[in-house]
N, C-alpha and C positions, 0 to 999 in steps of 0.2 A: 963495513961489514955487511950492511944491507945489500950493497951492490954485488958483493961476492956471493951472498946467498941467492940473490935474484939471478945472477949469472949461472950459478951451479944448478939452480932450479930449471933455468932455460936450457942448459946443456943436457940435463937429465930428461927433460921433456922432449928435446930434439932426439936424444938417443932412443927413447921409447917410441917415438914416431918412426924412426928408421927401422927399429926392430919390428914394429907392426907392419911397415911396408914390406920388409923382407918376408915376414910370415904370410902376408897376403899374396905376395908374388909366388912363394913356395906352394901355397894352397891352390893358386890359379894353375901353376904348372902341373900339380897333381891332378887337378880336375881335367885339364886338357889331355893328360896322359890316359886317364880313365875313359874319357870320351873317345879318344883314338882307339883304345883297346876294345871298347864296346862296338865302335863302328867296324873295326876289323873282324870281330867275332860275328857281327851281323852279316858282314860280307861273306865270310866263310860259310855260315849257315845257309845263306841264299845260294851260294855256289853249290853246296852239297844238295840242297833241295832241287836245284835246276838239273844237277847230274842225275838224281834219282828220277826226276820227271823224264829226262832223255832216255834213261834206261827203261823206264816203263813204256815209253812210246816205241822204242825199238822192240821190246818184247811183244807189243801188240801188232807189230808189222809182220807181213808175210816174209818168207826167206828172201824173195827177190827184192822187195822193198827195202829190207834191212841191208842187203848187199849194195844197192844203189846209194842208200843213205851213208853207209860206211865209206864208200868211195868219195862221196860229196864231203864228208867230214875230213877225210885225208886231204882233199883238195883245199878245203877252207883253212886247214892248219898250215898250209904252205908247202906241203910235201910235193916234190917234183917241180916246183916253179923254176922255169928257165932251163929245164933239163931236156926238153924236147920229146920227140916220140920214142926215144930210147930209154926213158925213165921207167922205173918199176911201176909207178902209178899208171903210166900210159899203157904198159903191158897188161896190168890188171884190168884196166878200163877196156882195152881191146878184147880181152877174154870175156868180159862181162857182156860186151856188145854182141859177140858171137853166140853166147848162151841165151841172149834175149830174143832169139828168133821166134819162140812160141809164147812169149809173154803177152799180156793184155796190152791194148793200145795205150791205155793210161800209163802203165809202167814204162813202155817204150818211150812215151813222150817225156816222162821224168828223166829217163836215162839220156835221151837226146839233149835235154837241157843241160845235164851234167857234162856231156861230151862237148857241147858248145862252150861252156864255161872253162872246161879243162883245156880246150884248144887255145884259148886266150892266155891262160896262165902258164902252160907248159913251155913254150907255145908250139902249136902244131898248125901248119897252114893247111886247113881242110880243103881249100880250093885247089891246091897243087898236089897234095898227098892223096893219091888214088885210093889207098887202103882206107884212110880215114873218111874220105869222101863216100866210099862205098858203105862203110859202117853207118854213117849218118843217113844215107839213102835207105838202107835196110830198116833203120829205126823209124823212119817216116813212112815206109811202105805199109800198106794194109790199114791205113788210118781211115 
């Protein structure tokens, strides 16, 4: 009888240990889920704050600076990549280059850098394409 009692006690102890392990595992899973949710919330808040900061920076810019920055953002987002000089982004950039004739040298330099970057991503061979070569030359003139 003692052996049976000892065995029953051992089984009960083993069962309690398994239940405790399961409870600990469940608690750990809940903790991990809460941590992931907190990290995701923090990431969303950081993204929202960064977006607000970008909007504030855009609002503080001149119209010309804002237009250059918006083209740069479109380029960075992947718009027009691989579409060449016939893409909408290239057309918008060409128009901006034409409108930049009376801009300050600093703004022309920023636009020049964007055109160089765009020529790589669209791609446009500015050495062979006379229109784009001329646009780049006009942005560098008067420096």
